[in-house]
Biopython code that builds the backbone (N, CA, C, O; Angstrom):
import numpy as np
from Bio.PDB.StructureBuilder import StructureBuilder

atoms = [
    (1, "MET", "N", (0.851, -1.177, 0.000)),
    (1, "MET", "CA", (0.000, 0.000, 0.000)),
    (1, "MET", "C", (0.892, 1.234, 0.000)),
    (1, "MET", "O", (1.745, 1.396, 0.872)),
    (2, "ARG", "N", (0.688, 2.092, -0.977)),
    (2, "ARG", "CA", (1.511, 3.281, -1.125)),
    (2, "ARG", "C", (0.698, 4.527, -0.754)),
    (2, "ARG", "O", (-0.532, 4.519, -0.780)),
    (3, "THR", "N", (1.410, 5.575, -0.415)),
    (3, "THR", "CA", (0.768, 6.834, -0.061)),
    (3, "THR", "C", (0.413, 7.598, -1.333)),
    (3, "THR", "O", (1.242, 7.758, -2.230)),
    (4, "ASP", "N", (-0.820, 8.060, -1.395)),
    (4, "ASP", "CA", (-1.268, 8.887, -2.515)),
    (4, "ASP", "C", (-0.808, 10.314, -2.252)),
    (4, "ASP", "O", (-1.390, 11.026, -1.433)),
    (5, "LYS", "N", (0.244, 10.724, -2.956)),
    (5, "LYS", "CA", (0.874, 12.018, -2.669)),
    (5, "LYS", "C", (-0.008, 13.196, -3.058)),
    (5, "LYS", "O", (0.032, 14.235, -2.400)),
    (6, "ASP", "N", (-0.800, 13.056, -4.108)),
    (6, "ASP", "CA", (-1.704, 14.146, -4.488)),
    (6, "ASP", "C", (-2.765, 14.374, -3.419)),
    (6, "ASP", "O", (-3.077, 15.514, -3.074)),
    (7, "MET", "N", (-3.318, 13.279, -2.899)),
    (7, "MET", "CA", (-4.337, 13.399, -1.858)),
    (7, "MET", "C", (-3.717, 13.927, -0.562)),
    (7, "MET", "O", (-4.347, 14.689, 0.172)),
    (8, "LEU", "N", (-2.485, 13.517, -0.292)),
    (8, "LEU", "CA", (-1.793, 14.016, 0.898)),
    (8, "LEU", "C", (-1.571, 15.519, 0.800)),
    (8, "LEU", "O", (-1.731, 16.230, 1.792)),
    (9, "LEU", "N", (-1.207, 16.009, -0.371)),
    (9, "LEU", "CA", (-1.010, 17.442, -0.572)),
    (9, "LEU", "C", (-2.320, 18.209, -0.394)),
    (9, "LEU", "O", (-2.332, 19.298, 0.179)),
    (10, "LYS", "N", (-3.424, 17.638, -0.888)),
    (10, "LYS", "CA", (-4.730, 18.279, -0.684)),
    (10, "LYS", "C", (-5.070, 18.364, 0.802)),
    (10, "LYS", "O", (-5.590, 19.379, 1.266)),
    (11, "GLY", "N", (-4.775, 17.297, 1.548)),
    (11, "GLY", "CA", (-5.049, 17.302, 2.980)),
    (11, "GLY", "C", (-4.211, 18.323, 3.727)),
    (11, "GLY", "O", (-4.698, 18.980, 4.646)),
    (12, "VAL", "N", (-2.952, 18.458, 3.335)),
    (12, "VAL", "CA", (-2.088, 19.441, 3.988)),
    (12, "VAL", "C", (-2.558, 20.854, 3.657)),
    (12, "VAL", "O", (-2.502, 21.736, 4.514)),
    (13, "LYS", "N", (-3.021, 21.085, 2.430)),
    (13, "LYS", "CA", (-3.568, 22.393, 2.072)),
    (13, "LYS", "C", (-4.811, 22.705, 2.890)),
    (13, "LYS", "O", (-4.999, 23.839, 3.331)),
    (14, "LYS", "N", (-5.661, 21.704, 3.095)),
    (14, "LYS", "CA", (-6.868, 21.916, 3.898)),
    (14, "LYS", "C", (-6.509, 22.229, 5.343)),
    (14, "LYS", "O", (-7.156, 23.060, 5.980)),
    (15, "LEU", "N", (-5.483, 21.569, 5.862)),
    (15, "LEU", "CA", (-5.059, 21.887, 7.226)),
    (15, "LEU", "C", (-4.428, 23.273, 7.305)),
    (15, "LEU", "O", (-4.524, 23.935, 8.338)),
    (16, "GLY", "N", (-3.782, 23.723, 6.226)),
    (16, "GLY", "CA", (-3.262, 25.088, 6.192)),
    (16, "GLY", "C", (-4.383, 26.109, 6.245)),
    (16, "GLY", "O", (-4.280, 27.122, 6.938)),
    (17, "ILE", "N", (-5.453, 25.841, 5.511)),
    (17, "ILE", "CA", (-6.623, 26.716, 5.560)),
    (17, "ILE", "C", (-7.233, 26.692, 6.959)),
    (17, "ILE", "O", (-7.703, 27.714, 7.459)),
    (18, "THR", "N", (-7.221, 25.520, 7.583)),
    (18, "THR", "CA", (-7.745, 25.398, 8.942)),
    (18, "THR", "C", (-6.969, 26.275, 9.911)),
    (18, "THR", "O", (-7.559, 26.936, 10.765)),
    (19, "VAL", "N", (-5.648, 26.281, 9.779)),
    (19, "VAL", "CA", (-4.825, 27.102, 10.673)),
    (19, "VAL", "C", (-5.150, 28.581, 10.481)),
    (19, "VAL", "O", (-5.263, 29.324, 11.455)),
    (20, "LEU", "N", (-5.300, 29.006, 9.235)),
    (20, "LEU", "CA", (-5.674, 30.401, 8.991)),
    (20, "LEU", "C", (-7.023, 30.736, 9.619)),
    (20, "LEU", "O", (-7.185, 31.796, 10.224)),
    (21, "LEU", "N", (-7.987, 29.833, 9.475)),
    (21, "LEU", "CA", (-9.307, 30.069, 10.067)),
    (21, "LEU", "C", (-9.254, 30.035, 11.588)),
    (21, "LEU", "O", (-9.987, 30.767, 12.253)),
    (22, "MET", "N", (-8.391, 29.188, 12.140)),
    (22, "MET", "CA", (-8.278, 29.103, 13.595)),
    (22, "MET", "C", (-7.729, 30.391, 14.202)),
    (22, "MET", "O", (-8.012, 30.698, 15.360)),
    (23, "PHE", "N", (-6.952, 31.143, 13.438)),
    (23, "PHE", "CA", (-6.453, 32.418, 13.939)),
    (23, "PHE", "C", (-7.399, 33.571, 13.615)),
    (23, "PHE", "O", (-7.561, 34.484, 14.424)),
    (24, "SER", "N", (-8.024, 33.535, 12.441)),
    (24, "SER", "CA", (-8.866, 34.665, 12.049)),
    (24, "SER", "C", (-10.211, 34.684, 12.773)),
    (24, "SER", "O", (-10.710, 35.760, 13.101)),
    (25, "ALA", "N", (-10.803, 33.530, 13.029)),
    (25, "ALA", "CA", (-12.117, 33.494, 13.676)),
    (25, "ALA", "C", (-12.095, 34.113, 15.075)),
    (25, "ALA", "O", (-12.954, 34.945, 15.365)),
    (26, "PRO", "N", (-11.154, 33.750, 15.960)),
    (26, "PRO", "CA", (-11.153, 34.402, 17.282)),
    (26, "PRO", "C", (-10.875, 35.902, 17.225)),
    (26, "PRO", "O", (-11.408, 36.664, 18.031)),
    (27, "ILE", "N", (-10.040, 36.325, 16.272)),
    (27, "ILE", "CA", (-9.758, 37.759, 16.148)),
    (27, "ILE", "C", (-11.025, 38.507, 15.750)),
    (27, "ILE", "O", (-11.324, 39.566, 16.301)),
    (28, "ILE", "N", (-11.768, 37.956, 14.791)),
    (28, "ILE", "CA", (-13.004, 38.610, 14.353)),
    (28, "ILE", "C", (-14.043, 38.594, 15.476)),
    (28, "ILE", "O", (-14.748, 39.581, 15.684)),
    (29, "LEU", "N", (-14.139, 37.479, 16.197)),
    (29, "LEU", "CA", (-15.072, 37.425, 17.331)),
    (29, "LEU", "C", (-14.682, 38.431, 18.411)),
    (29, "LEU", "O", (-15.549, 39.073, 19.004)),
    (30, "TRP", "N", (-13.396, 38.568, 18.665)),
    (30, "TRP", "CA", (-12.940, 39.519, 19.666)),
    (30, "TRP", "C", (-13.286, 40.944, 19.256)),
    (30, "TRP", "O", (-13.708, 41.747, 20.088)),
    (31, "GLN", "N", (-13.107, 41.259, 17.974)),
    (31, "GLN", "CA", (-13.465, 42.589, 17.482)),
    (31, "GLN", "C", (-14.970, 42.844, 17.611)),
    (31, "GLN", "O", (-15.397, 43.955, 17.924)),
    (32, "ALA", "N", (-15.760, 41.803, 17.367)),
    (32, "ALA", "CA", (-17.210, 41.975, 17.504)),
    (32, "ALA", "C", (-17.587, 42.247, 18.955)),
    (32, "ALA", "O", (-18.373, 43.154, 19.228)),
    (33, "PHE", "N", (-17.041, 41.476, 19.884)),
    (33, "PHE", "CA", (-17.394, 41.664, 21.291)),
    (33, "PHE", "C", (-16.820, 42.957, 21.860)),
    (33, "PHE", "O", (-17.358, 43.507, 22.820)),
    (34, "LYS", "N", (-15.739, 43.438, 21.276)),
    (34, "LYS", "CA", (-15.148, 44.693, 21.734)),
    (34, "LYS", "C", (-16.004, 45.894, 21.327)),
    (34, "LYS", "O", (-15.998, 46.919, 22.010)),
    (35, "ASN", "N", (-16.737, 45.773, 20.221)),
    (35, "ASN", "CA", (-17.533, 46.885, 19.696)),
    (35, "ASN", "C", (-19.024, 46.535, 19.697)),
    (35, "ASN", "O", (-19.670, 46.564, 18.649)),
    (36, "GLU", "N", (-19.561, 46.212, 20.853)),
    (36, "GLU", "CA", (-20.963, 45.789, 20.932)),
    (36, "GLU", "C", (-21.952, 46.898, 20.583)),
    (36, "GLU", "O", (-23.076, 46.608, 20.175)),
    (37, "ASP", "N", (-21.563, 48.137, 20.732)),
    (37, "ASP", "CA", (-22.492, 49.226, 20.441)),
    (37, "ASP", "C", (-22.419, 49.684, 18.980)),
    (37, "ASP", "O", (-23.155, 50.586, 18.580)),
    (38, "HIS", "N", (-21.561, 49.086, 18.203)),
    (38, "HIS", "CA", (-21.399, 49.453, 16.786)),
    (38, "HIS", "C", (-22.536, 48.845, 15.956)),
    (38, "HIS", "O", (-23.018, 47.761, 16.284)),
    (39, "PRO", "N", (-22.971, 49.524, 14.889)),
    (39, "PRO", "CA", (-24.078, 48.984, 14.079)),
    (39, "PRO", "C", (-23.730, 47.684, 13.348)),
    (39, "PRO", "O", (-24.625, 46.913, 13.001)),
    (40, "PHE", "N", (-22.452, 47.437, 13.113)),
    (40, "PHE", "CA", (-22.052, 46.195, 12.436)),
    (40, "PHE", "C", (-21.729, 45.073, 13.415)),
    (40, "PHE", "O", (-21.054, 44.113, 13.042)),
    (41, "TYR", "N", (-22.191, 45.168, 14.651)),
    (41, "TYR", "CA", (-21.904, 44.143, 15.662)),
    (41, "TYR", "C", (-22.423, 42.784, 15.238)),
    (41, "TYR", "O", (-21.675, 41.807, 15.262)),
    (42, "TRP", "N", (-23.673, 42.700, 14.854)),
    (42, "TRP", "CA", (-24.261, 41.399, 14.506)),
    (42, "TRP", "C", (-23.662, 40.782, 13.250)),
    (42, "TRP", "O", (-23.369, 39.586, 13.254)),
    (43, "PRO", "N", (-23.465, 41.546, 12.169)),
    (43, "PRO", "CA", (-22.838, 40.920, 10.994)),
    (43, "PRO", "C", (-21.419, 40.407, 11.272)),
    (43, "PRO", "O", (-21.041, 39.332, 10.806)),
    (44, "VAL", "N", (-20.645, 41.176, 12.025)),
    (44, "VAL", "CA", (-19.278, 40.739, 12.330)),
    (44, "VAL", "C", (-19.308, 39.523, 13.244)),
    (44, "VAL", "O", (-18.494, 38.613, 13.090)),
    (45, "LEU", "N", (-20.230, 39.498, 14.185)),
    (45, "LEU", "CA", (-20.358, 38.345, 15.077)),
    (45, "LEU", "C", (-20.741, 37.090, 14.295)),
    (45, "LEU", "O", (-20.188, 36.017, 14.536)),
    (46, "VAL", "N", (-21.669, 37.218, 13.375)),
    (46, "VAL", "CA", (-22.095, 36.071, 12.563)),
    (46, "VAL", "C", (-20.937, 35.567, 11.698)),
    (46, "VAL", "O", (-20.731, 34.359, 11.572)),
    (47, "VAL", "N", (-20.185, 36.492, 11.107)),
    (47, "VAL", "CA", (-19.031, 36.084, 10.290)),
    (47, "VAL", "C", (-18.005, 35.348, 11.150)),
    (47, "VAL", "O", (-17.447, 34.343, 10.710)),
    (48, "GLY", "N", (-17.754, 35.817, 12.338)),
    (48, "GLY", "CA", (-16.806, 35.150, 13.238)),
    (48, "GLY", "C", (-17.264, 33.761, 13.633)),
    (48, "GLY", "O", (-16.460, 32.829, 13.676)),
    (49, "ILE", "N", (-18.555, 33.612, 13.922)),
    (49, "ILE", "CA", (-19.081, 32.293, 14.293)),
    (49, "ILE", "C", (-19.020, 31.340, 13.106)),
    (49, "ILE", "O", (-18.673, 30.169, 13.266)),
    (50, "VAL", "N", (-19.352, 31.831, 11.921)),
    (50, "VAL", "CA", (-19.287, 30.981, 10.720)),
    (50, "VAL", "C", (-17.849, 30.545, 10.455)),
    (50, "VAL", "O", (-17.611, 29.388, 10.109)),
    (51, "LEU", "N", (-16.891, 31.451, 10.612)),
    (51, "LEU", "CA", (-15.487, 31.088, 10.407)),
    (51, "LEU", "C", (-15.016, 30.075, 11.442)),
    (51, "LEU", "O", (-14.224, 29.190, 11.118)),
    (52, "ALA", "N", (-15.489, 30.189, 12.682)),
    (52, "ALA", "CA", (-15.108, 29.223, 13.707)),
    (52, "ALA", "C", (-15.666, 27.840, 13.387)),
    (52, "ALA", "O", (-14.964, 26.839, 13.532)),
    (53, "ILE", "N", (-16.911, 27.778, 12.957)),
    (53, "ILE", "CA", (-17.510, 26.490, 12.581)),
    (53, "ILE", "C", (-16.799, 25.919, 11.367)),
    (53, "ILE", "O", (-16.555, 24.715, 11.296)),
    (54, "LEU", "N", (-16.466, 26.776, 10.414)),
    (54, "LEU", "CA", (-15.750, 26.340, 9.219)),
    (54, "LEU", "C", (-14.353, 25.820, 9.561)),
    (54, "LEU", "O", (-13.868, 24.889, 8.919)),
    (55, "ALA", "N", (-13.706, 26.410, 10.562)),
    (55, "ALA", "CA", (-12.384, 25.939, 10.987)),
    (55, "ALA", "C", (-12.460, 24.517, 11.527)),
    (55, "ALA", "O", (-11.611, 23.683, 11.212)),
    (56, "VAL", "N", (-13.473, 24.239, 12.337)),
    (56, "VAL", "CA", (-13.641, 22.892, 12.883)),
    (56, "VAL", "C", (-13.932, 21.898, 11.765)),
    (56, "VAL", "O", (-13.362, 20.808, 11.732)),
    (57, "TYR", "N", (-14.816, 22.276, 10.853)),
    (57, "TYR", "CA", (-15.176, 21.397, 9.741)),
    (57, "TYR", "C", (-13.961, 21.110, 8.853)),
    (57, "TYR", "O", (-13.704, 19.962, 8.492)),
    (58, "MET", "N", (-13.224, 22.157, 8.510)),
    (58, "MET", "CA", (-12.056, 21.968, 7.642)),
    (58, "MET", "C", (-10.986, 21.134, 8.337)),
    (58, "MET", "O", (-10.248, 20.404, 7.675)),
    (59, "GLY", "N", (-10.892, 21.233, 9.650)),
    (59, "GLY", "CA", (-9.946, 20.390, 10.385)),
    (59, "GLY", "C", (-10.290, 18.920, 10.245)),
    (59, "GLY", "O", (-9.416, 18.093, 9.987)),
    (60, "PHE", "N", (-11.567, 18.593, 10.418)),
    (60, "PHE", "CA", (-11.985, 17.205, 10.266)),
    (60, "PHE", "C", (-11.784, 16.711, 8.839)),
    (60, "PHE", "O", (-11.315, 15.593, 8.627)),
    (61, "VAL", "N", (-12.137, 17.537, 7.865)),
    (61, "VAL", "CA", (-11.993, 17.133, 6.461)),
    (61, "VAL", "C", (-10.518, 16.958, 6.102)),
    (61, "VAL", "O", (-10.162, 16.021, 5.388)),
    (62, "GLY", "N", (-9.669, 17.843, 6.587)),
    (62, "GLY", "CA", (-8.244, 17.738, 6.305)),
    (62, "GLY", "C", (-7.627, 16.483, 6.897)),
    (62, "GLY", "O", (-6.841, 15.803, 6.238)),
    (63, "ILE", "N", (-7.979, 16.174, 8.139)),
    (63, "ILE", "CA", (-7.457, 14.964, 8.775)),
    (63, "ILE", "C", (-7.989, 13.723, 8.074)),
    (63, "ILE", "O", (-7.255, 12.752, 7.890)),
    (64, "LYS", "N", (-9.247, 13.747, 7.684)),
    (64, "LYS", "CA", (-9.824, 12.605, 6.959)),
    (64, "LYS", "C", (-9.119, 12.405, 5.619)),
    (64, "LYS", "O", (-8.857, 11.270, 5.220)),
    (65, "THR", "N", (-8.815, 13.492, 4.929)),
    (65, "THR", "CA", (-8.127, 13.399, 3.642)),
    (65, "THR", "C", (-6.720, 12.843, 3.821)),
    (65, "THR", "O", (-6.274, 12.023, 3.019)),
    (66, "ILE", "N", (-6.026, 13.271, 4.847)),
    (66, "ILE", "CA", (-4.670, 12.774, 5.087)),
    (66, "ILE", "C", (-4.686, 11.294, 5.455)),
    (66, "ILE", "O", (-3.852, 10.530, 4.969)),
    (67, "THR", "N", (-5.619, 10.882, 6.303)),
    (67, "THR", "CA", (-5.684, 9.465, 6.642)),
    (67, "THR", "C", (-6.092, 8.623, 5.437)),
    (67, "THR", "O", (-5.651, 7.481, 5.310)),
    (68, "SER", "N", (-6.917, 9.162, 4.560)),
    (68, "SER", "CA", (-7.262, 8.441, 3.336)),
    (68, "SER", "C", (-6.053, 8.318, 2.418)),
    (68, "SER", "O", (-5.906, 7.319, 1.715)),
    (69, "ALA", "N", (-5.195, 9.319, 2.421)),
    (69, "ALA", "CA", (-3.983, 9.255, 1.596)),
    (69, "ALA", "C", (-3.035, 8.184, 2.112)),
    (69, "ALA", "O", (-2.384, 7.503, 1.319)),
    (70, "PHE", "N", (-2.946, 8.023, 3.429)),
    (70, "PHE", "CA", (-2.053, 7.022, 3.984)),
    (70, "PHE", "C", (-2.610, 5.602, 3.906)),
    (70, "PHE", "O", (-1.886, 4.666, 3.567)),
    (71, "PHE", "N", (-3.892, 5.445, 4.218)),
    (71, "PHE", "CA", (-4.464, 4.117, 4.356)),
    (71, "PHE", "C", (-5.381, 3.704, 3.220)),
    (71, "PHE", "O", (-5.912, 2.594, 3.244)),
    (72, "GLY", "N", (-5.581, 4.542, 2.247)),
    (72, "GLY", "CA", (-6.468, 4.217, 1.129)),
    (72, "GLY", "C", (-7.883, 4.632, 1.419)),
    (72, "GLY", "O", (-8.247, 4.899, 2.564)),
    (73, "LYS", "N", (-8.685, 4.684, 0.366)),
    (73, "LYS", "CA", (-10.074, 5.089, 0.519)),
    (73, "LYS", "C", (-10.874, 3.975, 1.170)),
    (73, "LYS", "O", (-10.623, 2.792, 0.941)),
    (74, "SER", "N", (-11.838, 4.370, 1.981)),
    (74, "SER", "CA", (-12.686, 3.361, 2.631)),
    (74, "SER", "C", (-13.672, 2.785, 1.617)),
    (74, "SER", "O", (-13.955, 3.411, 0.596)),
    (75, "GLU", "N", (-14.180, 1.617, 1.896)),
    (75, "GLU", "CA", (-15.092, 0.927, 1.001)),
    (75, "GLU", "C", (-16.489, 1.508, 1.054)),
    (75, "GLU", "O", (-17.288, 1.236, 0.158)),
    (76, "ARG", "N", (-16.822, 2.302, 2.070)),
    (76, "ARG", "CA", (-18.162, 2.869, 2.205)),
    (76, "ARG", "C", (-18.365, 4.038, 1.327)),
    (76, "ARG", "O", (-19.445, 4.629, 1.325)),
]
sb = StructureBuilder()
sb.init_structure("model")
sb.init_model(0)
sb.init_chain("A")
sb.init_seg("    ")
for serial, (resi, resn, name, xyz) in enumerate(atoms, 1):
    if name == "N":
        sb.init_residue(resn, " ", resi, " ")
    sb.init_atom(name, np.array(xyz, "f"), 0.0, 1.0, " ", f" {name:<3s}", serial, name[0])
structure = sb.get_structure()
């Protein structure tokens, strides 16, 4: 069984995106909570929450892609 290098590269790219989201989401959430009286409070808060959820999702997808590259695709 050999490692699929193309799939491994895709997984590493997804984890790179995850790292970016893991840093940007808390910063955006912090800015939203710091400016609660600003008219853009709710849109910025929603964007921060969406980025945080997306970071978790991309982390799972990236790890799944990397494990599929090492161990092959599952039969399901």
